[in-house]
Structure formats: C-alpha cells, structure tokens
C-alpha positions in Angstrom: -14.1 -7.6 -19.4 -13.8 -8.3 -22.5 -12.6 -12.4 -22.9 -9.5 -10.9 -25.6 -8.8 -9.3 -21.9 -9.0 -11.8 -19.5 -5.5 -13.2 -18.1 -6.7 -16.8 -18.2 -5.2 -16.7 -22.2 -1.8 -15.5 -21.2 -1.5 -20.3 -20.1 -2.9 -21.1 -23.8 1.0 -19.3 -25.9 3.5 -22.1 -25.4 6.1 -22.4 -22.3 8.6 -20.5 -24.1 7.2 -17.2 -24.4 4.1 -18.2 -21.4 6.7 -17.4 -19.4 7.9 -14.4 -20.7 4.1 -13.3 -20.5 3.4 -14.6 -16.8 6.0 -12.7 -15.5 5.2 -9.4 -17.5 1.7 -10.3 -16.5 2.6 -10.0 -12.9 4.1 -6.8 -13.7 7.4 -7.6 -14.7 9.4 -4.4 -16.4 12.4 -6.9 -18.0 9.3 -9.6 -19.1 7.6 -6.8 -20.5 10.4 -5.2 -22.8 11.0 -9.3 -23.4 7.7 -9.6 -25.2 7.9 -6.2 -26.8 10.9 -8.0 -28.6 8.9 -11.4 -28.9 5.6 -10.2 -30.6 7.1 -9.6 -34.0 8.4 -13.3 -33.9 4.7 -14.6 -32.8 2.5 -16.7 -34.6 -0.9 -13.6 -34.8 -3.1 -16.5 -32.4 -0.3 -16.5 -30.5 0.2 -12.5 -30.3 -3.4 -12.5 -29.2 -3.0 -14.2 -26.5 -0.7 -11.9 -24.6 -3.1 -8.4 -25.1 -4.0 -9.4 -21.3 -0.5 -8.4 -20.7 -0.6 -5.5 -22.2 -4.1 -4.2 -20.0 -3.0 -5.2 -17.2 0.2 -2.9 -17.4 -1.7 0.2 -18.3 -4.1 -0.3 -15.4 -4.7 4.0 -13.9 -4.2 2.7 -10.5 0.0 2.9 -11.2 -0.3 6.3 -12.5 1.4 9.2 -9.7 -0.7 12.6 -8.8 0.4 15.3 -9.9 1.2 16.7 -6.5 3.9 13.9 -6.3 5.3 14.8 -9.9 6.0 18.5 -9.1 7.7 17.9 -5.8 9.8 14.7 -7.3 8.5 12.7 -4.3 7.0 9.7 -6.9 7.4 7.0 -5.3 9.8 3.5 -7.0 6.3 1.4 -6.9 5.3 5.1 -8.7 7.3 5.0 -11.6 8.4 2.1 -11.9 4.2 1.5 -12.8 5.2 4.6 -15.6 7.7 2.5 -17.5 5.7 -0.4 -17.0 3.0 1.4 -19.1 5.4 3.1 -21.6 6.5 -0.5 -22.7 2.8 -2.0 -22.9 2.4 1.0 -24.9 4.7 0.2 -27.2 3.5 -3.4 -27.2 -0.3 -2.0 -28.1 1.0 0.2 -31.0 2.2 -3.6 -32.8 -1.4 -4.6 -32.4 -2.7 -1.8 -33.6 -0.4 -1.7 -36.0 -1.1 -5.0 -37.2 -4.7 -4.6 -36.6 -5.3 -7.3 -33.8 -7.0 -5.1 -31.2 -10.2 -6.8 -30.7 -13.1 -4.1 -32.9 -15.2 -4.5 -29.6 -12.5 -5.1 -26.5 -12.2 -1.0 -27.5 -14.4 0.6 -25.0 -12.4 -0.6 -22.5 -9.2 -0.4 -23.6 -9.7 3.0 -24.4 -9.7 4.9 -20.6 -6.8 3.3 -19.6 -4.5 4.0 -23.0 -6.0 7.8 -23.0 -5.4 8.1 -19.1 -1.7 7.4 -20.1 -1.3 8.7 -22.6 -2.5 11.7 -21.4 -0.5 11.4 -19.1 2.4 11.4 -20.7 2.2 14.1 -22.8 1.2 16.1 -20.0 4.0 15.9 -17.5 7.1 15.3 -20.5 9.3 17.4 -18.5 9.0 15.8 -15.4 9.1 12.1 -16.6 12.4 12.8 -19.5 14.1 10.2 -16.4 11.4 7.8 -17.9 11.5 8.6 -21.6 14.2 9.7 -22.5 15.2 7.0 -24.8 11.9 8.2 -27.0 11.8 11.5 -28.4 8.2 13.0 -28.3 7.1 12.9 -31.8 7.8 9.5 -31.9 5.1 9.1 -28.8 3.1 11.2 -30.0 3.5 8.2 -33.5 2.9 5.5 -31.0 -0.4 6.5 -29.5 -1.8 8.5 -33.1 -1.5 4.2 -34.4 -3.3 3.7 -31.0 -6.2 6.1 -31.3 -6.7 4.8 -35.3 -7.8 1.2 -34.2 -9.9 2.3 -31.5 -11.9 4.3 -33.5 -12.8 1.6 -35.3 -15.5 0.6 -33.0 -17.8 3.2 -33.5 -18.7 3.9 -29.5 -15.3 4.4 -28.8 -14.8 6.3 -31.7 -17.0 9.3 -30.4 -15.6 9.3 -27.4 -12.4 9.7 -28.9 -14.1 12.8 -31.1 -15.1 14.5 -27.6 -12.3 13.8 -25.9 -10.0 17.5 -25.0 -6.3 17.1 -26.2 -6.4 14.5 -28.7 -6.5 16.8 -31.5 -3.1 18.0 -30.0 -1.8 14.0 -29.8 -2.8 13.6 -33.4 -1.3 16.8 -34.4 1.7 16.4 -33.1 2.1 13.0 -34.9 1.2 14.5 -38.5 4.2 16.7 -38.0 6.6 13.5 -36.7 5.6 12.3 -40.1 5.4 15.1 -42.2 9.0 15.8 -41.0 10.5 12.1 -41.6 13.0 11.4 -43.5 11.7 10.7 -47.0 12.6 6.6 -46.7 9.8 5.0 -46.9 7.1 8.2 -48.1 4.5 5.4 -48.6 4.3 4.8 -45.6 4.2 8.0 -44.3 1.9 9.4 -46.5 -0.4 6.3 -45.5 0.2 5.9 -41.5 -0.9 10.4 -42.1 -4.1 9.6 -44.3 -4.8 7.1 -41.2 -5.0 9.9 -39.2 -7.0 12.0 -40.9 -9.7 9.8 -40.9 -10.1 10.0 -37.1 -9.3 13.4 -36.3 -12.0 15.3 -34.5 -14.2 17.0 -36.8 -16.3 20.1 -36.2 -17.0 23.1 -37.9 -15.3 26.7 -36.8 -14.2 24.6 -33.3 -11.4 27.0 -32.1 -10.3 25.3 -29.5 -9.8 22.4 -31.6 -7.0 24.9 -33.8 -5.5 25.6 -30.7 -4.8 21.8 -29.8 -3.2 21.8 -33.6 -0.8 24.7 -33.7 -0.1 23.2 -30.2 0.6 19.8 -31.4 3.1 21.3 -33.9 5.3 23.8 -32.0 3.1 26.3 -30.7 2.6 28.4 -33.2 1.5 29.3 -37.0 5.2 29.7 -38.4 5.6 25.8 -37.0 2.1 25.0 -38.7 3.0 26.2 -41.8 6.3 24.6 -42.3 4.0 21.0 -41.6 1.5 22.0 -43.6 4.5 22.9 -46.6 6.2 19.7 -45.3 2.7 17.7 -45.9 2.6 18.7 -49.8 6.4 18.1 -49.9 6.4 13.9 -48.9 3.5 13.9 -51.8 6.0 15.0 -54.3 8.4 12.1 -52.8 5.3 9.5 -53.6 3.8 10.7 -56.6 2.6 7.1 -57.7 1.0 6.1 -54.3 -2.2 5.3 -54.5 -3.3 7.7 -51.4 -1.7 10.0 -52.6 -4.5 11.8 -53.5 -6.3 11.2 -50.6 -3.6 12.2 -48.1 -3.2 15.7 -50.1 -6.3 16.7 -50.0 -6.4 15.7 -45.8 -4.6 18.6 -45.1 -7.5 21.2 -44.9 -8.9 18.9 -41.9 -5.6 20.3 -39.8 -6.9 24.0 -40.3 -11.1 23.5 -39.0 -11.5 26.3 -36.9 -8.8 28.5 -37.5 -10.7 31.8 -37.1 -8.6 34.9 -39.4 -6.8 32.6 -42.3 -4.3 35.7 -42.8 -1.9 35.4 -40.2 -1.9 32.2 -41.4 -1.1 32.8 -45.0 1.6 34.9 -44.5 3.2 32.4 -42.3 3.3 30.0 -45.1 4.9 32.1 -48.1 7.2 32.9 -45.0 7.7 29.0 -45.7 7.8 28.6 -49.2 4.3 27.0 -50.0 4.3 28.3 -53.2 8.1 26.8 -54.6 6.9 23.8 -52.7 3.2 23.4 -54.3 4.9 24.0 -58.0 7.4 21.2 -56.6 4.5 19.2 -55.8 2.8 19.8 -59.2 5.5 18.8 -61.0 6.1 15.7 -59.7 2.4 14.7 -59.5 2.6 16.1 -63.5 2.1 12.8 -65.8 0.9 10.1 -63.5 -2.1 8.1 -62.2 -3.1 10.7 -59.4 -5.2 13.2 -61.7 -7.2 13.8 -58.8 -4.4 14.9 -56.1 -2.7 17.6 -59.4 -6.5 18.9 -59.3 -6.6 19.5 -55.9 -2.6 21.5 -56.6 -3.2 23.6 -58.8 -6.9 24.8 -57.2 -5.0 25.6 -54.3 -2.1 26.8 -56.0 -4.8 29.2 -57.9 -6.5 30.5 -54.4 -3.0 31.3 -53.2 -1.9 33.2 -56.0 -5.0 35.6 -54.6 -3.8 35.6 -50.9 -3.7 39.5 -50.1 -1.6 41.1 -50.8 -1.8 39.2 -54.6 0.9 40.8 -56.3 3.6 39.7 -54.4 2.4 36.0 -54.5 2.4 36.7 -57.8 6.2 37.3 -58.0 7.3 34.6 -55.6 5.6 31.6 -58.0 7.1 33.6 -60.5 10.5 33.5 -59.3 10.1 29.7 -58.6 9.2 28.7 -62.3 5.3 28.8 -62.8 5.3 29.5 -66.2 7.5 26.4 -66.7 4.9 24.9 -65.2 1.5 26.2 -66.9 3.2 25.2 -69.8 4.4 22.0 -69.0 0.0 21.3 -67.8 -1.4 23.0 -70.6 0.9 20.8 -74.1 -0.5 17.8 -71.8 -3.8 17.8 -70.3 -6.8 17.0 -72.2 -9.7 18.6 -71.6 -13.0 17.2 -72.3 -17.1 18.0 -71.6 -18.0 15.0 -69.0 -21.9 16.6 -69.1 -22.4 16.3 -73.0 -21.2 13.0 -73.0 -23.4 12.1 -71.0 -26.4 13.7 -72.5 -25.2 12.3 -75.8 -26.1 8.7 -73.9 -29.5 9.6 -73.2 -30.7 10.4 -76.7 -28.4 7.6 -77.9 -30.7 5.4 -75.6 -33.8 6.6 -76.9 -33.0 6.5 -80.7 -31.3 3.3 -80.5 -34.1 0.9 -78.2 -36.8 1.3 -81.2 -34.1 -0.1 -83.5 -32.4 -2.4 -81.2 -35.6 -4.3 -80.3 -36.8 -4.6 -84.3 -33.1 -6.0 -84.6 -34.2 -8.8 -82.0 -37.2 -9.4 -83.0 -35.8 -10.3 -86.8 -33.7 -12.4 -85.4 -36.1 -14.0 -83.3 -34.1 -13.6 -80.0 -37.0 -14.6 -78.3 -36.2 -18.3 -79.4 -32.4 -18.5 -78.3 -31.3 -19.6 -74.5 -30.8 -15.1 -73.8 -33.9 -15.1 -74.2 -34.9 -14.1 -70.9 -31.9 -12.0 -70.0 -32.9 -10.1 -73.6 -36.0 -9.5 -72.4 -35.5 -7.9 -68.5 -33.4 -5.7 -70.1 -35.7 -4.3 -72.5 -38.3 -3.9 -69.4 -35.9 -2.5 -68.0 -34.9 0.0 -69.9 -38.2 0.6 -70.8 -38.8 1.9 -67.4 -36.3 4.0 -66.9 -37.3 5.5 -70.3 -40.9 6.3 -68.6 -39.6 7.3 -65.1 -36.7 9.9 -67.0 -39.5 11.1 -69.1 -41.7 11.4 -66.2 -39.2 12.8 -63.8 -37.9 15.0 -66.9 -41.8 15.9 -67.2 -41.8 17.3 -63.3 -39.9 19.0 -61.2 -36.5 17.7 -60.7 -34.6 20.9 -59.6 -36.8 21.4 -56.5 -35.0 21.3 -53.0 -35.9 21.5 -49.3 -34.7 23.3 -46.6 -32.4 21.6 -44.5 -33.4 23.3 -41.7 -35.0 19.9 -40.1 -37.3 21.7 -38.1 -38.6 23.8 -41.3 -37.7 21.2 -44.1 -39.9 23.8 -46.6 -39.6 22.8 -50.4 -39.2 24.9 -53.6 -37.2 26.2 -56.6 -33.7 25.6 -55.9 -33.1 29.6 -56.7 -34.5 30.4 -53.6 -32.2 28.3 -51.6 -28.9 29.0 -50.2 -26.1 26.7 -50.1 -23.4 26.0 -47.0 -20.8 27.8 -48.1 -18.5 25.2 -45.6 -19.8 22.1 -47.3 -21.6 23.4 -50.2 -23.9 20.4 -49.3 -27.0 21.1 -47.9 -29.0 24.4 -48.8 -31.8 26.6 -47.1 -34.3 28.4 -47.4 -33.5 32.0 -45.2 -30.6 33.0 -43.8 -32.5 32.1 -40.3 -33.0 28.5 -41.4 -29.4 27.8 -41.8 -28.5 29.4 -38.3 -31.5 27.5 -36.3 -29.8 24.5 -38.0 -25.8 25.1 -37.3 -26.9 25.1 -33.9 -29.4 22.4 -34.2 -26.8 19.8 -36.1 -25.3 21.1 -38.5 -22.1 22.6 -36.9 -21.2 19.1 -35.7 -20.6 17.1 -38.7 -20.6 20.2 -42.0 -16.6 19.7 -42.1 -17.6 15.5 -42.1 -19.6 16.4 -45.3 -16.7 19.0 -46.9 -14.1 16.9 -46.3 -16.0 13.1 -48.2 -17.1 15.5 -50.8 -13.1 16.9 -51.4 -11.8 12.6 -50.9 -14.3 11.9 -53.3 -14.7 13.8 -55.8 -18.9 13.8 -57.5 -18.9 11.9 -60.3 -22.5 12.3 -61.2 -23.8 15.9 -62.7 -26.8 17.4 -60.4 -29.4 16.5 -63.2 -28.3 12.5 -62.7 -28.4 12.8 -59.7 -31.8 14.6 -59.3 -32.9 11.3 -61.8 -31.2 8.4 -59.1 -33.1 9.9 -56.4 -36.1 9.5 -58.3 -35.4 5.8 -58.9 -34.6 5.5 -55.2 -38.5 7.2 -54.9 -40.2 5.3 -57.4 -38.3 1.9 -56.5 -39.4 2.2 -52.5 -42.7 3.2 -53.6 -43.2 0.2 -55.5 -41.1 -2.0 -53.2 -42.7 -0.6 -50.1 -44.7 -3.1 -49.1 -41.7 -5.8 -48.6 -39.2 -3.3 -47.1 -41.8 -1.6 -44.9 -42.0 -6.1 -43.1 -38.1 -6.7 -43.3 -37.8 -3.4 -41.3 -40.9 -4.2 -38.9 -39.1 -7.8 -38.6 -36.1 -6.2 -37.5 -37.5 -3.5 -35.0 -39.0 -6.2 -33.8 -36.0 -9.4 -33.7 -34.0 -5.8 -32.1 -35.6 -3.5 -29.9 -33.9 0.3 -30.2 -31.3 -0.9 -32.4 -30.7 1.9 -35.1 -30.5 0.5 -39.0 -30.5 1.5 -42.5 -32.6 0.0 -45.3 -29.4 -0.7 -48.1 -30.6 -0.8 -52.3 -28.4 -2.7 -53.9 -28.5 -2.4 -58.2 -26.5 -5.5 -59.0 -29.2 -6.9 -60.4 -31.1 -6.4 -63.9 -34.3 -6.5 -62.8 -35.2 -5.5 -59.2 -33.0 -4.2 -56.7 -32.0 -5.9 -53.1 -33.2 -5.1 -50.5 -31.3 -5.6 -46.6 -32.4 -4.0 -43.7 -28.8 -3.4 -41.7 -27.9 -2.3 -38.3 -25.5 0.6 -38.0 -23.0 -1.2 -35.7 -22.5 -3.6 -39.4 -20.6 -0.4 -40.8 -17.6 -1.8 -38.4 -14.7 0.3 -41.5 -14.1 3.3 -40.1 -13.3 5.3 -42.7 -14.4 9.0 -44.6 -17.8 7.0 -46.7 -18.8 5.5 -42.4 -18.4 9.1 -41.4 -20.3 10.6 -43.9 -23.5 8.3 -43.0 -22.9 8.4 -39.3 -23.7 12.3 -40.1 -26.9 12.1 -41.8 -27.5 9.5 -39.5 -27.0 12.7 -36.7 -29.1 14.4 -38.5 -32.3 11.7 -39.0 -32.2 11.0 -35.3 -33.0 14.8 -35.1 -35.1 15.1 -37.2 -38.8 14.1 -35.4 -37.9 11.0 -37.7 -39.3 12.5 -40.6 -36.2 11.6 -42.2 -34.7 8.7 -43.0 -31.2 7.5 -44.2 -30.9 5.6 -47.2 -27.6 3.8 -48.9 -27.9 3.0 -52.0 -25.3 0.2 -54.1 -24.8 1.0 -57.6 -22.2 -0.2 -60.3 -20.4 1.2 -62.5 -18.5 -1.3 -64.4 -17.0 -4.0 -61.9 -16.7 -1.6 -58.9 -19.6 -0.5 -56.9 -20.2 3.0 -55.8 -22.2 3.5 -52.7 -23.9 6.6 -52.0 -26.0 8.2 -49.5 -30.0 9.3 -49.8 -31.4 11.1 -46.6 -35.0 10.4 -47.6 -37.4 12.9 -46.2 -41.0 13.4 -45.6 -43.3 16.1 -44.1 -44.3 14.0 -41.0 -43.5 10.9 -39.4 -46.6 9.2 -40.5 -43.8 5.9 -41.9 -41.4 5.4 -38.8 -45.4 5.2 -36.2 -46.8 2.7 -38.9 -43.1 0.9 -37.8 -44.0 0.7 -34.3 -47.6 0.2 -34.7 -46.9 -2.6 -36.8 -44.3 -4.1 -33.9 -46.8 -3.6 -31.7 -49.0 -6.1 -32.8 -46.8 -8.7 -32.5 -48.2 -11.1 -29.6 -45.1 -12.5 -26.8 -43.7 -15.3 -28.0 -45.6 -15.1 -31.8 -43.4 -13.7 -34.9 -44.3 -11.3 -37.9 -44.7 -13.8 -39.6 -47.6 -15.4 -37.6 -49.6 -11.4 -38.0 -48.6 -10.4 -41.7 -52.3 -9.7 -42.0 -52.6 -7.5 -39.3 -49.1 -5.7 -40.7 -50.1 -5.1 -43.7 -53.0 -3.9 -43.2 -51.7 -1.1 -41.1 -49.3 0.0 -44.5 -52.5 0.2 -46.0 -54.0 2.0 -44.2 -51.5 4.8 -44.6 -50.0 4.0 -47.9 -52.2 7.5 -49.2 -50.7 9.7 -47.2 -46.8 7.7 -47.7 -47.9 8.2 -51.6 -48.0 12.3 -51.3 -45.3 12.7 -48.3 -42.7 10.8 -50.7 -42.8 12.7 -53.4 -41.6 15.0 -50.7 -38.1 13.1 -51.0 -35.6 15.8 -51.2 
C-alpha cells in the first residue's frame, strides 16, 4: 500500500481532527460528512493525512450486486456503504482539485474509484434515494475532476483511456460545465480544458463517439446544443489565458463520428452560426488571436456545409457582414515567411561586416572577447551547415509505415488527412500503419497541432532537423556513453535523449527516463504517442526532445530520429553487457568506446536518413 493511504497516518492529525478522521475510517457516515466539511479548513499537511479515510470508504466490497438493486433488496449495510462511498468520492474530488493526490498512489486509487463511479452512473435510477440531493451532471463533474487528477500518473492514464464508460462520464461533465450559469466563466473554461487533456483519443472510434452522445443526453441534438454552448462560454470570458486552447479543444468530443452531415444539420438547428458570430465579435480586439482564427476557420467550414445557401442566409441574418467589416478594418496581415527569409540573407551579409568592425574595435582585447568569439564561431558553423543543407535534399520524406521506411522526394508522398503529420509512400503503407499504430495516435497529433499552431515553416523545421543530425553525430561519443550508463543503471527503463540549446556554444545533453514526464498535457501526450511508434519500430526509431529558446521562453520540439537498421540500439546493448557485475561503465570505458567506433561509419550513413 502506498504510504499516503496507510490508516496510521490519521494519528498524525491534531486531536480535534483526529477523532473525526478515526470515526470516518471506522465507517461512520456522520464522521465522513464532517470530514468533507472540515477539509477546506485544514492546513495542507493535515489534509493529506486524511486521505486514508477516503481510500477506506471506497472499498469495493461494499458495492451491492445488481440483483439486490433490481429487487430493491439491498441490505442496510450495503446502502450505508453506498452513502459512505458517495461522500468519500466527494472528498476525493477536493483532493483532486487541490492537487493533493500523490501521483504514485493513483494506481491503487483508480480501481476502487472507477468501480464506484461506474456503479453510481449505471444504477442512477435505483439509487435516487441516496443520490437525490446531487444532480447526476454535478456528480459527473466531481468524477471528472478525480479522473483528471488520477491521470497525472501515466500508467493510470493508460488504464483510463482503455476503460469503457470513461468517455460517457467526461462528456456528461463537459455538458454540465458548458450549460452552467456564466457567473464564473473562466473557472468553467479551465475545468473543460482539463477534461480535454485526459479524454481518450482514438481516431475513428465510433464506440467513444456513441458514449459521448449518450453522455450529453442521447442524441445529436443534445450534442449540438453542448457544442454551441461550448462556443458561447468562450464569448463570456474572451480574455482568459485558456480561451484559445479551450475553444480549439471542442473537436476532441467529435472523434469517431462516421457521418458528419446529420450532426451539421443538428448544429444549424441549434443556431451554431449566430453563436459563432457572437463569439467572433467577443474575441475581436482581444489577445485570443488563436481562438479568433479557429472560429473564423470553423465559420468558413460551416458556410460550406450542404446545402450551402441555407447556412449563408442564416449567417447574413445573424450579422455576418458587420463582423466581416469590423475584422477587415482591424486585422493586420503580414508575410511571416518573407521576414524570415530576409533574416537569413541579412545574417549572411552582415556577419563579414560585423567581424571587420569588431577587429577594428579591438573587441578581442575586451572583457567580452570569449563571448564574442563563441558567438562568431557558432554563427559561422550554423551558416556553413545552412549552406550544406540548402545544397543537399531538404525536401525528402521518409514513409511513416515503420515496416517500410522508404525515403524519397516529398512530392512522392501523401499526408495523413486526419493529423496532417505522417507521410506515406503509398495507400497500402498508409493502411498498414493505420492498423499497426497510427490509429491509436492520429487524434493526439491532430489535437497537438490545433493547440500548438506551428510557428516554424517547413524550411525552418528542415534546417533544425539538419542541425540536430549534425550535432548528434558530432556529439555521439558522449551521448552514447550517457545512454549506456543510463541503461546499465536502470535496465529496461525507457528513456529520451534531450538536447537543450540554452548555451551559446554546445547543446546540453541529458538522458531522462520517460516516467519523468509526470505532468499530463498535450505536449507529453504527443511525446508518448511518438514513443508508442518507437516501440513498434523494431529499434529503428528513437524519440529525441529538443529545447530551443525564443527570447526568454523555452519551446520544446519532438524529433523522432529514424535509421535503416537497429545498429545503434544493438551497439548500446553490447556495451551494457561489457560491464561485469559490480563494476561501473567508467571502469570499462575503453571497451564501450571501441564498440561505438566499430559501428560509427555505418551509423553516419544511416543518420543521414533521419526523417
């Protein structure tokens, strides 16, 4: 049992709280109610010591059987267990919202929590005598906050994503939130945004979509109403820092819809176009540029739904022309790519002039000579790499069917229509990869692109990949040793190789365990999706994380590195086996280096095929 769940922790509480907690631990319903009222008043360390009371009262042995409920023959003890569990889950929601559930305790809490949650919602009608004071929507909101917190543990999140019934609960909570009075719109927006992070994402999963429809009321009209309210909630708090990401997350509830036309008709019936125009007007002249762009894009798409003329007429009646005129006179248009091309040219032209000026100013004799020389060396190295890259083949792609890996000109590849991230050399390869792994991660990639619009052009990303390849090969001896040390210290522990470009000279290299990514967000879910592909690649693909600075802000990028064979992977395993029991990698360093040197020429050829 996790230390935070042990009953003896209750003894650490002050006397007044301890007596309540001990009674709650023993199964007193009155004490559990008192504990729920007491939690907001206790200091954080004392709150943590009451978690065993919650855990004890969601023991699944008290769940009544279906036959007892159907026949209304549940014993007094069984109904007491239901009331205790309901109050305990309410307390658990307090822990969740205060971020007080220990991450490592989540795997033990989840099975108990979910069995009770499923029971409550499955037998709602039979339990009205117990649950009559809590609307089912509010109950789902409590349960959703617990699910969000329990998903901080990656293993538990995997269980959540594979559990039937979870999408229904989360969809019910979503509808409750977007239907709620707008007295605290920013809080509602944040709560919905958290739900979208843990919502199970699977491309074309009709079962998930059916659960969503069931959760919001049972038909497409209910779903359309929730969808429209999702947009109108954004209009109630256009300046929230989460509004943009919240708005763009709405599509996550629609994954798996097989035929969009009936849903489009339902949206029209619920006035989605007037709602969109109202939201666009609210977002106008606010910092939420991404949200405004998303709404405009969706508006353009909606105007093209068949039969188009009816939607256009509805939009005109709702004030489309007024919105167009307002936006046309305020939105500043510019050429992003042109300015970046000008930057490349300017650097080339000015470097020579700057070096001459520095020489004449005797900067090499100043206190900044080291920094200046490092800057010049780095700039020259980057420009040389840019020159080589521009003269090579920056527009080549590799087939993302991991069993193929064919490399060729970009024009010979077709892009996945869902996520617009993966590329395939043929329809056959696309179909094979869909069934092998892409089906599980397509929506994750798609959602990541929605929440993190690409600020780099294809050309810039290509150059960054060339930079990563060059630095990786140049620093491979040190990287290889770090990887071997990690594998020797933590056998069978998956890891990432991280390159942080925070220094003016060399990237910082780290080898980190995958479990270090405890925070659950779209970035870590995307990394996990790439890792899933890596595990299915036969050791021919590895995930590398690159951290770049944009001013003072760190921007993480994911670079899956691919090769034709598993040469590097096998070399690391041979190196680990070279370390005798009781010895460290440092004690056999010459042997480890010799293994790398033997395969280095082959690796250099393969690394040129990085996709």
